[in-house]
C-alpha positions in Angstrom: -129.6 140.6 180.8 -128.1 141.1 177.4 -125.6 139.2 175.3 -124.8 139.0 171.6 -125.0 135.3 170.6 -122.6 134.1 167.9 -124.2 134.7 164.5 -127.5 135.8 166.1 -129.3 139.1 166.8 -128.6 140.6 170.3 -131.0 139.1 172.9 -132.7 140.9 175.8 -134.0 138.6 178.5 -136.7 140.3 180.6 -137.6 139.0 184.1 -140.9 140.4 185.1 -141.7 139.9 188.8 -142.3 141.8 192.0 -138.6 141.4 193.2 -139.2 143.9 196.0 -136.0 143.1 197.9 -132.4 143.8 196.9 -131.5 140.2 197.8 -133.9 138.8 195.2 -132.5 141.0 192.5 -128.9 140.3 193.5 -129.3 136.6 192.7 -129.9 137.5 189.0 -126.9 139.9 189.1 -124.7 137.1 190.3 -126.1 134.9 187.5 -125.2 137.7 185.0 -121.6 137.8 186.4 -121.3 134.0 186.1 -122.4 133.8 182.5 -120.8 137.1 181.3 -124.1 139.0 180.7 -125.1 142.6 180.9 -127.4 143.5 183.8 -130.0 146.2 184.4 -133.1 147.0 186.5 -136.2 148.8 185.6 -138.7 149.7 188.4 -142.3 150.5 187.3 -143.6 152.9 189.8 -147.3 153.2 190.5 -149.2 155.1 193.3 -150.8 152.7 195.8 -154.3 154.0 195.3 -154.1 153.7 191.5 -152.7 150.1 191.8 -155.6 149.2 194.1 -158.1 150.7 191.6 -156.6 148.7 188.8 -156.5 145.6 190.9 -160.3 146.0 191.6 -161.0 145.8 187.9 -159.2 142.4 187.6 -161.3 139.2 187.3 -159.6 137.8 190.4 -158.3 140.8 192.4 -155.7 140.5 195.1 -156.6 141.5 198.7 -155.9 145.2 199.1 -153.6 144.6 202.0 -151.3 142.6 199.8 -150.7 145.6 197.6 -150.2 147.9 200.6 -147.7 145.5 202.1 -145.8 145.2 198.8 -145.6 148.9 198.6 -144.4 149.4 202.1 -141.7 146.7 201.8 -140.4 147.8 198.4 -136.7 148.4 198.3 -135.9 150.6 195.2 -132.6 150.5 193.5 -129.8 152.2 195.6 -126.7 152.4 193.3 -124.9 154.6 195.9 -125.3 151.8 198.5 -125.3 148.7 196.2 -122.8 149.2 193.3 -124.3 146.4 191.3 -127.5 148.4 190.9 -125.7 151.1 189.0 -127.6 150.4 185.8 -131.1 151.1 186.8 -134.1 153.3 186.0 -137.6 154.1 187.3 -140.6 154.3 184.9 -143.7 156.2 186.1 -146.8 154.2 185.2 -148.6 157.5 184.7 -146.3 158.5 181.9 -146.1 155.1 180.2 -145.8 156.7 176.7 -142.5 158.2 177.7 -141.3 155.1 179.5 -139.0 153.9 176.7 -136.8 157.0 177.1 -135.9 155.6 180.6 -135.7 151.9 179.6 -133.6 152.1 176.4 -130.5 153.6 178.1 -130.5 150.7 180.6 -130.6 148.1 177.8 -128.0 150.0 175.7 -125.6 150.1 178.7 -126.1 146.4 179.4 -125.4 145.6 175.8 -121.9 147.0 176.0 -121.0 146.5 179.7 -121.2 143.0 181.1 -121.4 142.5 184.8 -118.0 142.2 186.5 -116.9 138.6 186.2 -116.5 136.4 189.2 -113.0 135.9 190.6 -111.5 132.4 190.4 -112.3 131.7 194.1 -115.4 134.0 194.4 -117.8 131.1 193.8 -116.4 129.2 196.8 -116.5 132.4 198.9 -120.1 133.0 197.8 -121.0 129.3 198.6 -119.4 129.6 202.1 -121.4 132.8 202.7 -124.6 131.2 201.5 -124.0 128.2 203.7 -123.6 130.5 206.8 -126.7 132.5 205.8 -128.7 129.3 205.3 -127.8 128.1 208.8 -128.8 131.5 210.3 -132.1 131.5 208.3 -132.9 127.9 209.3 -132.4 128.6 213.0 -134.2 131.9 212.8 -137.1 130.2 211.1 -137.4 127.6 213.9 -137.6 130.4 216.4 -140.2 132.3 214.3 -142.4 129.2 213.9 -142.5 128.9 217.7 -143.5 132.5 217.8 -146.3 131.8 215.3 -147.5 128.8 217.3 -147.5 130.7 220.5 -149.5 133.6 219.0 -152.1 131.2 217.4 -152.5 129.2 220.6 -153.2 132.4 222.5 -156.2 132.9 220.2 -157.7 129.4 220.3 -161.5 129.6 220.2 -161.4 133.2 219.1 -163.4 134.1 215.9 -160.4 136.0 214.6 -158.1 133.0 214.8 -157.7 132.6 211.0 -156.8 136.3 210.7 -154.3 136.1 213.5 -152.7 133.0 211.9 -152.4 134.8 208.6 -150.8 137.9 210.2 -148.4 135.8 212.2 -147.2 133.8 209.2 -146.9 137.0 207.1 -144.8 138.5 209.9 -142.6 135.4 209.9 -142.0 135.6 206.2 -141.1 139.3 206.4 -138.6 138.8 209.2 -137.0 135.9 207.3 -136.6 138.1 204.1 -135.0 140.9 206.1 -132.5 138.4 207.4 -131.8 137.0 203.9 -131.3 140.6 202.6 -129.0 141.5 205.5 -131.4 144.2 206.7 -131.6 142.6 210.1 -128.3 142.1 212.0 -128.2 138.9 214.1 -125.2 138.3 216.4 -123.6 134.9 215.8 -120.4 133.3 216.7 -118.6 131.5 213.9 -116.6 128.7 215.6 -114.2 126.3 214.0 -116.8 123.5 213.8 -120.2 125.2 213.5 -122.1 128.4 213.7 -123.4 129.1 217.2 -126.0 131.5 218.4 -125.2 134.7 220.4 -127.2 135.0 223.6 -129.2 137.9 222.1 -130.1 136.0 218.9 -133.4 134.7 220.1 -134.5 137.9 221.8 -133.8 139.9 218.6 -135.8 137.5 216.5 -138.8 137.5 218.9 -138.7 141.3 219.1 -138.7 141.7 215.3 -141.5 139.2 215.0 -143.6 141.2 217.5 -143.0 144.4 215.7 -143.9 143.0 212.3 -147.0 141.2 213.7 -148.4 144.4 215.3 -147.8 146.3 212.0 -150.3 143.9 210.4 -152.6 143.8 213.4 -152.9 147.6 213.4 -153.9 147.9 209.7 
């Protein structure tokens, strides 16, 4: 985000985080629109094996599986699909000395092009959409928690119980994030009073959970 403050030097605000999903990054784009700021994305790319090697040298390294999962779930910028990611660049960590040649154009563009402002009623539209999404996510989470409990109960007394519990909870989080980012279509019926579930809603959630759980279980 970039804005020239009255009487001050231009300011660049850098948000440094994983932000592997479009939905996470889109929240900050909406913030840029609301406050009249420029917006850009810079992805720092690193081969998984190199990331794992660097991680091993840390005083408190992360589990290797965490890095593998982050890599497999990463959603890079797709400006052709998501117009708001038009100002983006990828920096190869192996060529860090030349990285600024990729970053500076993003900053320069953001300095002279603010994100398209919100329409007068767009905040209400966004709020309504968010309320609907929150309802879907809440109901999906209830179903997923039942899936997790069922999976854990089936392994009671098993030495691998703690591993199963971790995999099941990780799968639940992944499915929820896919729902939040609109990568998993869930049939719902929007009635005049409240959002109701389509008959296939539960089956789709349970199936997606099973797929994600077995992805972890097979690693």
